[in-house]
ZADOVO-519104 format. One record per residue (C-alpha): residue in one letter; x, y, z. Coordinates in steps of 0.1 Angstrom, whole numbers, padded with zeros to 4 digits, always signed. Layout:
REM residues N
AXYZ ...
END
This chain:
REM residues 103
M+0525+0288-0429 G+0545+0297-0398 L+0535+0333-0401 L+0498+0323-0402 M+0502+0301-0371 A+0519+0329-0353 I+0491+0354-0361 A+0465+0328-0351 T+0483+0322-0318 V+0484+0359-0311 L+0448+0365-0319 A+0437+0335-0298 T+0458+0348-0269 V+0444+0383-0271 G+0409+0368-0273 S+0414+0347-0242 V+0428+0376-0222 R+0398+0398-0231 V+0374+0370-0220 A+0393+0366-0187 R+0393+0404-0182 H+0355+0405-0186 R+0352+0375-0163 V+0372+0391-0135 N+0354+0424-0138 G+0320+0408-0140 A+0327+0387-0109 A+0339+0419-0091 D+0306+0436-0100 L+0285+0407-0088 S+0305+0404-0056 A+0301+0440-0048 L+0264+0439-0053 A+0261+0409-0031 A+0281+0426-0003 A+0262+0458-0007 K+0229+0440-0003 L+0240+0427+0031 A+0259+0458+0041 L+0230+0473+0060 I+0214+0441+0073 D+0244+0420+0082 P+0277+0439+0076 E+0298+0412+0093 N+0289+0386+0067 A+0288+0409+0037 C+0324+0401+0027 G+0318+0364+0032 R+0289+0365+0008 A+0310+0385-0017 S+0337+0358-0014 A+0312+0330-0021 V+0299+0349-0052 A+0334+0354-0065 A+0342+0317-0060 Q+0311+0307-0079 N+0323+0328-0108 G+0357+0312-0108 V+0377+0341-0094 E+0393+0349-0061 L+0382+0377-0038 T+0415+0394-0027 R+0401+0423-0007 C+0367+0434+0006 A+0358+0465+0025 V+0324+0476+0037 N+0321+0513+0048 D+0287+0522+0060 D+0265+0510+0032 V+0291+0509+0004 A+0309+0477-0005 D+0343+0478-0023 V+0358+0446-0036 W+0388+0434-0055 T+0391+0402-0074 A+0419+0383-0091 L+0422+0356-0118 P+0455+0340-0127 I+0458+0331-0164 S+0485+0313-0183 L+0498+0329-0215 P+0520+0313-0242 L+0556+0325-0240 L+0547+0349-0211 G+0539+0325-0183 T+0513+0331-0157 R+0498+0365-0152 T+0471+0377-0127 L+0443+0399-0139 T+0425+0420-0113 G+0391+0436-0110 R+0376+0462-0087 S+0341+0473-0081 R+0320+0494-0057 A+0283+0491-0049 G+0259+0509-0026 P+0226+0526-0026 A+0218+0552-0053 D+0219+0588-0042 P+0183+0600-0042 T+0193+0636-0048 P+0205+0646-0084 T+0239+0662-0086 
END
């Protein structure tokens, strides 16, 4: 019975880490898209919008850089794991206009 409980705990932990990883990466993607949308129109407020989108998705925007029309953002999400304590997952994403010329 103890072995089954240990296996169930490990599987639940792995599942929650995977969900958190998707959450932090998804929030990074959405934040980068929000910043890239404003990069040409209002570059000063692009990172502020990215921060707001990250907060709405339950993660923290740790870094944001807008170079010309490309937004580069980093997000973080602290999670608590049994026996391991608190860990921080990070995500990164870049967004900008598509290149009209094929490579």
